[in-house]
N, C-alpha and C positions, 0 to 999 in steps of 0.2 A: 594463534597462528597468524602471521602477517600476510598481507595480500601480495602475491607474486605478480609483477607487472608482465602482461602479455599483450602483444598486438592481436588484432582480430584473427589474422591468418593462423597464428600459433594456437590461439584458443580453439578455433574451429577444427584444426587438425587434431588437437588433443581429444576433443569431443568425438569426432568421427572415428578415430582409432579406438576409443572406448566402446563405441557402438559395434564396431566390427570385431574386435578381439574379445572384449569381456561379455558383450551381450549377444554376439554371434548373429547380427542382423544380416539379411541378404543384401547384395549389391544394389538392387533396385530401391530398397528402403533407405539405404545410406545415401543414394543419389537424391532421393526426395528431401532428406534432411539437409543435404548440401545446398539444394536450390532454395530452401526456406532461409537458411543462414545467409546466403548470398543477397537475398532481398533485404535482410536486416542490415548487412554490411553496407550495401548501397545507400540505405537510408542514413546510417551513421556518418557516411562521407568522411571517414578518417578520424572521427572523434573517438577518444579512448573508451574502452569498455568500463573503466572505473567511474566514468561520468554518467553511465546509464542509470536512470532512476525511474520510478513508476510514471512520471510525467512524460518522459521520452518514450516509454512503452505505449502509453496512450496516444501520443502523437503518431507513432508508427502505425498503430491500429487504424487511426483516422486516415492515414495515407493509403492503407489497403482498401478501406471503404471507398475512398475517392477514386481509386483505380478500378472500382466496380467488381472487386473480388466477391465471391459468394461467401455466405456465413460459414459454410462448411470449410472453405479454403482458409478463411481467417482463423477458425478454430484449430485447424491443423497447424498453421504457422505458430499460433500461440502455444500449442503443445510442444512444438520444437523448441521454442524459446524457454519454456519452463524446464525442459530436460537439459538444455544447454547451460542455463545459469545454475541449475542444481549441481551439475557436474563441476562448474567453475567454483562454486561455493565449497564443495567437498574437497576438491583437489588443490585449489589455489587461494582459498580464503576470500573470494569475492562475495559481496552482498547480493542477495537475490531480489531484483526489482520486479519479478513477475508474480510475487505472492498474492497480489491483489487482483490478478487477472482472473476473471470469471468466464466460463464458456458462454458464448452467445447462443441464444435460442434460434434454431433454424426455422425457416418458414414452414408452416404446416402444409404437408403434402397429402393430397387425396390419393387413395389407392387407385391404381390403373386397372381398368376392366376391359375385356374384349367386347366388341360390339356384337349385336345379334348376327350381323352379316359375317363377321369373322368366325363366330362359333359355328354357324351353318357350313361355311367353307371348310373348316377344319374337320367337321364330322363327315362331310361329303368326300374329303380327300382320303379318308380311311377306307373308302369303299374299293374293293377289288373284286371284279366280276368273277363269279363262279367259285369264290373262295370262302368257305364257312367262317374262317377266322375274322372276316369282315364284321360279322355280327358281334363277336367278342370286342373288337376294337371300338366299334361305334357305341356299344353299350358302356364301355369304360369311359369314353369321352362324354356321353350323355350323363352318366352318374357324377363325374367330376363337375360338370357344368351345373347340374341341377341341385347338387347337395353342398358344393363348396368343400368337399373332402380333399385332404392332402393325398398326394400320390402314394406316400408311405402307408396311409390308411387304406387306400384302395388295394394295393398289392398285398396287404396283410389280411385281407378278407379270407376267411376259411369257409368253403362251401358248406361245411357241416353246421356252421353257425347261422346259416341263412334260413329264414322263414319267408315263404313266398305268399304275398297277398295279391289277390286279383279282384276283378270287378265283383264276382260273386261273393267272396269272403268279406268284402267291404260293404256290400249291400247295394251295389249299383246294378241297373238293369241291363247294361251292356249294349243297349240300342242307342238311346239318347244320352246315356250316362256312361262314359268311359274315362278311365284314368288317362290324363295327359299332364304328367307332373312337370312343373317348372321350378319348384323350390320346396325344400323341407327344412324345418327348423324345430329345435327342441327348446321349450321355454324353461324358466327357472323352477317351475313346479314339476318338470319331467314330462309334460304333455308334448306330443309331436303334432306339428301343424304341417299339412301337406297342401301346397298351392297348385292348382291345376288351371290350364288354359281350356280351350274348347274341348268338349268331350263327346263328340259325335253328333250333337244337335246344333242348333243356331247359337245357343248359349253354352257356357261351360258349366262344370260342376263346382267350380270355385274352390272353397276351402273345406278340407276334411280334418277333423281333430281326432287324435288317438290318445287315450288316457292310460294306455298300457293294457287295457282289457277290451275296450269297446271303441268302435269307430262311430263318429257322429258327422253327418253331413252338415257342417256348420253353416254354410251359405244357405242351404235349403231350409235349415231350422229357423234361420232369421229372416226368411222370405226375401232374400236379396239377389235372386236370379233375375235375369232380364225380363222373363215373362211375369215376374212378380212386381217389379218396380216400374216397368215401362220407361225407365230412364237409367241413371247411374246404377250399376250393379256390382256385385262382388263375385262374379263368376268367371273372370279371366285374370287369374292372379299369378304374377311373375316373381314377386319378391315379398319377403316377410322379415320382421325384426322385432325384438322385444326391447323396450326402452328401460331406463333406470328405475322407472316407477312401476314396472310390470305390465304396462300397456302393450298390446300386440298391434303392430302396424302391418298393413297389407298394401302392396303396390300393384296396380292393375294395368291392363293393356289399354283400356279406353276410359275408365271411370275415376281417374285420379288416385288418391290415397285414402285408405280407411284406417281408423284407429278404434280398437276394442279395449275398453277399460274393465272388462270382466262382467259388465252388466249391459251396456249399450254400445252401439257403433256410431261413429261420426265420420262423415265423408268430407274430404278436403278437395277443392277443385280450383278453377281459375279465380274465383272470388277470394280465395285464400292465398293467392300469389303464385299458383302453379300455372305455367303457360301451356302445359301439355297434359293430356289425360294419361299419358304413358309413363309409368314408373317401373323400370326394370331392375333397379337395384336400390336397396336401403342399407346404409352403413352406420353403425354406432361407433363413435370414436372413443378413445380411452377416457376422455373427459365427460362422456355421456351425450355429446352432441349427435343429432341425427341428420344424416346427409342423404339426399334423394337424387337419383339420376336416371335418365332414360329418354329415348326419343331424340328429336333434333333440337330440343330447347334447353339444354344446359343442365347445370347442377344446382341444387337448392339446399339451403340450411333451414331447419325448422327452429324458430326463435321462441317457441312456447305457445304462440298464438297463431302465427301464420308463417308463410314460407318466404325466404329471401333468396333471390337468384344470385349466386356467387360467380358462376362462370356461364 
């Protein structure tokens, strides 16, 4: 089949009609395609479509980068051009100069997390004086915050499936040892790790481990309470994470970060690149990188030996 000569306006009209009639796209989507094509038409400046080759496509992409468009926007425009030239190839016999276009990698984005102040404000906003429903709403917010559960998981909880554990059943004395849960994590072996802040006394109870049958006061077992160490301790734990090697990481309120390799614990502090003793969130990326954040001193990436401040 020979190539049918079309000017850009004719080709664009044919493509947009195809999107509307054959693919049934909404008017807003078609308007977005039209804007992308207009950018390409302005770049061609009247040159015929038959002259478009991979080199021209590359120059067009360069012009988009020079115009400070984001990677996401450039990828969207590239997608429009791929669809446009595929249509022209199928309907009018044009060659497709976009076959060598590869999607550009977007900049890595860190997950956004609410600050402690925002969390407290949200929980306080749920309070309604004299209304028992306040207890339900605040309990739901506390559970979402401390466990990282999805809303769908929360509303799917069946009360008959719940088993209640309290200070007594876990083995806490209830005076200087009280649950004050800040984080819960299940590791790859099925153990539950429960991180606590202050528990009624000057220091907290720290980490509790549950193997499915028994609770172990992990911090107490390793003699890492404040009264044991007289220094950095593992008794005010806000965040936990398991890395790709099976190590368990703990972020504390005052004593930096701890790593447990199954045998011993190592404490990371300012000497290892952390500017603050507060670590309120630990995040493992899909590639296995560990990110740490909390307090007023930024976000850190662990490089295998020490911490690098990224933000």
